[in-house]
N, C-alpha and C positions, 0 to 999 in steps of 0.2 A: 268293835270289840264283843265278843261274845260274854254274857252277863254268868257272873257264878251263880252255884245256886246259894251261896253265903251272901250275895250281894241284893238279892231279890228284896222288896220293900216288906218293911215288918207289918203294917197296917193290913189287917185281915177284911175281907167283905162278905165273904164267906164264913158264917159264924159257926161256933160249936156245937153239933147235936141237932141231927138230920135224921131222915127215914130210908136213907139210901143204903144198900145192903152193906157188908163187911167188906172192906178190901176195894169197894169202888173204885175205879180210877178215875171217874169223872170229876168226884171233888177235887182231887190234886191238879188236874187240868184248869178248872174254872178259879180255882185258888190266883193260880199263877194268870189266867186271862183279867180276871177282875184287877190284880196289882197292874199290870200292863196299862190298863185304862185308866187307874188311879181312880176307880170307883165313880169316874164322870161317864155315866152310859145308860141306855135304857136298854134290857132284854127281853127278847119274845120268845118264847118256845113251845112247842107243840107238846100234846100228851104223848108222853115218854118218861123214861127213867128220872129225866131233869126235873121234872114237874113234883116227883117223889123227893126228889132231893130239896127242890126249895119249899117244898110244904103249900097249905091249903091256906088261901087267905080266911080271916085274919093273920096268920102266923106263916113266919118265915124265916128262912135258914142265910138267907143272904139279902142284904145288906144295901140293895140296887133296886132302882124302878124295873119292875118284872110283868108281863103280859102273858098269861098263858092263851095258847090259840090253839085251833083244830089242827088235824093231823097233818093235813097236807098244805097250811096256809102259813107257814113261818116266814117263808120268802115276802110274800104277798103282804102279811101284819109289818115287815120290816120296812118295805116301801111306804106304807101307808106311815109309818110312825115318821121314817125319813120327811116325807110331804107334810105332815104334821109341825112338827118342828120348824121346817123352813117357813111354812105360813106364818109361823108364830114369831119369825126372826131370831129364832132360839138355836137356828140348826148347827153353829159352829158350838156350842156348849157343853154337847155330849155327843159322843159316840153310839150309836144304834149296832146294836149285837144281837143277830138271830142265830142260834144255837139250837141244832137236832142231831136226833141220832141216826145212824146209817138206811133205817129203813124210811126214816121221815125224810131224808135227803135224796138217797138215790132212787128212790122207789116213788112212794107215796108224795114227795114233796119235788120231785125232779121237774115239773111241769112250771109251778112257781118259780121256783129257783132260776131253769133257764130265762125263763122272760125275763126276771129282774138282772140277770147277768146281760141278758138282750140289750137290755136299756141302761145298763153300765149304774144301776142305783147307787146312790152311796152308802154303804153298810158293810160292815164284816160279818160273815158268815162262817161260823165254825160247826163242823161234822165233826160231832164226837163217836167215832166208830168204834163199838163195840161188836162189831161183825154177827148181830142178828135182831130182831125185834124181843129184846128182851122183858119190857116191860110188861109184854102182852102175852108170854109164857114160851119164850124163845124159838120162834119160827125162823125160819131162815131167809135172809135178805139179799137182795142186789151184791152186796158187802161180804157174804157169809163165804168165808175159805171151800177150796175143796176139799173134801173128805171130814168136814165139821158134820156132827149129826147135830139137828135140830128136830125138834117134835113135829116139821114137815119134813124132814130127810133123815128118815129113820135111818138108812144105812149109809148116811154122808152125801153133801153136795156133790153133784157131778161137776160142776162148772167152777171155774176160776173166778174170784168177783170182779165187779167193773172197777174202771181204774177214774173215779170218780176226780180227782186232781187234774187228769188230761182232759177228761169231757170241758171240766169248766175254763181250763187254759185256750180250748178250740173256742170258747166263747171271745178270747180276746180281751179279757178283763185284765186290770195292770196288777194285781197281785194275787200268787199261789202259793200255798205253799203246804208240806206236809210234815207232822211233828208227831209227838206221841206223849202222852199222860206222864210216861215214866223219864220223860228229862224235861220238867219244869222250866229249866231257864232257857231251853230252846222254844218254849211254848211262851213264853214270856218276851221273849226276844222279837218273835214272829208276830205277834200280836200287839208288839209296841212299834215295830215298823210300819204292819197295815194300820195302824190308827194314824199316822199322818201321811197317809196316801188317800186321793180322793176316788169315786167310783165302787164298784163292788171287787170286794178282797175276799177270796176263799181260802181258807185253813182247814185242813184235813188233820184232825187228831185219834190217833190211835188210842183207845181207851180199854184196856183187860177188862175181864167181867168174871169173877170169882165163880159167883152162882151157875152163870151161860155156858163157861169154859170149863167146869170143872175142875178147880183146882184150888190150894188152900189158899184163903182170902191173906195170907201174912207175905205171900208171893207175887202179888200186884206188882210192884215196881221192877222185881227181878225179870219176870216174866216178860214183862214191856221191854225192859231192856236186850233181852233175848232174841225178842224178834226183831229189832233193831242189827242185833249183830247177824244175824242168820240172814238179812236183807229181806225177809218176810214185809218188813215196814221200813221205809227209807226216808231219812232227813234231808227236805229240800225246800228250794225256794223259787219261783220263777217270779221275775220283776222285768214287766215290759217285755216279754217274750225271750229273758236272757235266763237260762239255767243255772243253778248252784248247788251243789251237795253243799249240807252244812253238818256242823255238829260233829257226832260220831259217824254218821256214814261218810262224812269226807274223810276224816280220820282213818276208816276203814279202807277208802278206796286210796288214799294217799300208801299207807302202810305196804298195800299186796298180800296181807296174809288172808290164810283163807278164811272163810266165814263160819259161824257155827253151822254144822250141817241140819237142814231142814228137819231130818229124822228126830234130833234131840230134841228140838221144839217140841214136837209134835207130842214126843213121850210126855210131857210136863200134863198135859191136857186130856181129861176124860172125854171128852166131846170127840177126840180123834179115835177112840178106841176102835179097833177092827180094821183100820186103814191096811191094806195089803200093802206089801214090799213096791209092787208096783205103781199102787196109786201114789205113795211117798215120793218114788224116783220121778213121775212125772211131775208133782209139784216140785220139785227141787231142781229139774231140767226148768219150767217156768220163771222160778225165781232168780236162776242163773241166767237165762237169757235177758231178764228183766234189768236184773241188775248190771248186765253189760251195756244195756242200751242206757241207762242213767250215768255211768262212768262216761259213755262218749261222748254223753251232750255236755257233761262237766267238761269236758277236756275242751270241748268247741265252745261252752260258754252259749249254747243256743239250744 
């Protein structure tokens, strides 16, 4: 049974006060992740917004062991931590969590991640997807959506984003999930499930970014939920190859009601300023086609 937001554990491992931007979605997701692991974990993160949130040694806003790593080396560092714990006879004492942004996952870090997945290393990898290289100045990544303006796509990105969960699923790993920081209970449940599975577990977490997406910080959760309502972000999991929609996405599929139009979502953010009607229609078509595939897979359980 799905956890309710009021049922999340009270103990906090992400402490009050950090250097992240107002309204940053990463902290919301990280709170749920650390609660799901009961703080019994060691994290490795690359140079990213997350290192800003965590703080610089000897000061930290996160009360778990934390290893900062070079931009492309998150999965490699996690593999090393797993091997080190195993050599010390302490592999069962804590979970190794690798957590990187969309650029550090889908672009710069994909080689090490693919290698770790091919070896089925025993750690959880979370991609917090804020849809651009936010910490270095909002450059486009392979997960930036079509039409979004960044400092390297002045007139809007031409391509739709990579499908990282499907790429990871193709490696044959035991657990793949898609979630959103706007749904902390969904994040919690998926990390909780991943905790008890051995091998590489990949979780893709959408994290709205007020500064990079150009919206009011107070709207982070509302906008994250709207992305799910529109079908731009889909909540699901794949356990040993079996696909299942979860949470709000499952409810939407069962209801058969129309999703929020992509145009309504696009209007909430300055990064989409100047998109033509044809460009918006193209994104809507892409979302509709992808949604239909997800619904069909859910019905088949494959």
